[in-house]
N, C-alpha and C positions, 0 to 999 in steps of 0.2 A: 455153282450158279452165283460169276459174279455184279449182279443189274451193282453201278453207280448213282448212286440219285443227282440227279439236274445240284449243277452248281449254287441256284438259288437258294436251294433247301440246305448246302452245307456256311455259304457264308453272309454274314452282316450285313448292312448294308453298306460300312468302314469298308476302303479296295482292300481288302486282306491278300490280296494275288501279290504287292509287293514286298511281301516277305513270307516267312514262313504263314502256311492261310491257321485260320485262325481250328481249324478242327486237326493238320498236322502238330499246332502246340495246344490242343485237349489235349492230344495220345499221348504226348512227348513226357507233358507234366501234369494231369493230373491226378495219376496216382503218389507224383511227386511230394506236389500241393498238400495230399489228403493223407497222407503220412505226418508231414512237418505240422496239421494240423490238431492230430493224434498226441504227437513228442510235445509240440506247443501248450496243450492244453488238455490233455490228459482226456481221463472219460468222463468228463462235465462236455463234449461236445463230441465222444466216440461215436453219437448212432445220427449224431448229424453232419459231420463232416462230409461227408457224401452230396447234399443239398448248400452248404456250404462252396462248397468247389466248384458248383457249377454256378450260381446264385457268381461269384465273383467270377468267370466267364464270360456270363450275361454280360456285365459290367464292362468288361471287356469290350465285346464285342460291338460296345456303343459307345465307343473312340477311334479314333481312325485313322492306321497303325500309326503312317511319318509322323508323329500325337507320341509315339509310343518309341523311347527307346532302349529299351529292360523293356522285355512283356512281362519275362519272371519276374525279377524285384516288382512288377505292376502289380501282376496278381498276387504276392507276397503278401501285400503290401494291406491289399482288398478281403486278402483271407483273410486277415488276420481282423482287418478290423469289422469286419463280421459279425465276427466270432467273439469278437470282445462283448457288439453290440446284442449277441445271442444271448449270452451271460448276464450282462450289466439286467437285461428284459429279464430275465431269470430270479435275480436277486431281490427284484423289483417287485413283480409278480410275487415272491414268499413272504414278503416285505407286507405286505398288503394283507396277504392269509393271514397271516402272523395277528397282524395289529383285524384281524372278524373273528379269526377264533379265539382271542385274545390272552394273554399268557399263559394259560396255561399249560402247565408241563404233559397232565395223560391228554391228547385225543382223545376219551369217550368223555371228560368231562368238555371239552372246549364246540360249542355247538355252531355251529356255520350261519350264516349270517339269513339264512335262505330259510333253516329249518325257524330260526327266530321269529322269519319273519309267515309266516306260515302257521304258529302257536300265536301268532296275534290276530292273524283275524280268525283262526278257529275259537279263538275265547269272547270277541266281539261278534261272533256270530250268534250265541246265545242269543236263549228265549229272554226274554228281562227278569222273569221268575227269576232262572237258572246263574246268570248271571251275576245277582246285586249276593245271593248266594255266596259263591264260587270269590267272587274278585273278596269278599270280609275271610276268609277265610283262606287260598293263598298266598293274598296282596296285603291281607292286617291284621296274620294269623290269631283272630278270634276266635274261641270255641264257641262250639257248637250249643252252647247252653245262653253265650252273647251273643248268637247272631240272630237265636231261636225269639228275646227276649227285646235284638233293638229293631225287627222285624213278626214278630208277632208270629210267630208260628212253634208248630211245638217241637222239640230234639228230635224226634222221628220223623217229621217235617223239615226239617234239616239236612240233615241223611238222606232223605230222601232222595231230594232238588243239590243236592251235591252229586249221588254219586248221578243223577239223571246226565246235569252241567257235565262229568268228564265225557259219557257216554259223549257226546253230542257233540264238546269240540274234540274226541280224539278220531270220532269220525270225520265229523270236517275234515280236518288238518289233512286225514286220510285222504280224502275227497279233492281235496288241494291242492297235494302235492303230487295224486296220479296214485299212491299208492291204495293197493286190498289188502293191505297189512294189520288188517284195526284184528 
């Protein structure tokens, strides 16, 4: 069953009947263009080669055929520029991710910006009685005895409040992130 699509479905607004129509150009040159992109840019664009070729043809479809002396050369230039833009965007994203995660070499050490934000929100949600003990211990490095003296508590009271603060912060962080693995 060889049904032909209506001309409007396969032809862009430009008058592609004057030369090879866009459909024949695509069928003839797309495999070559995809192979060329893979050869020029290697595995860095392997998964995106087909999308880059299609985007190049979309851009070609917007041009008037009378303005294009060499469609294959134009496609080559457009596809190469699209590939370069893709690689440039990836590099910028990678640099940004590296800044966000810090300079730590071990991914286990580098916390994501979202995790840091969630931890801050969880700490700030602590009840005031727990918050003071938690901050003095975790951020100021005071001993239990120093905290007890400063807050007028017993050492056992400090231990109890600190334990509750940690439980509360972990539960709040899990709630904020949508996780249930506490």
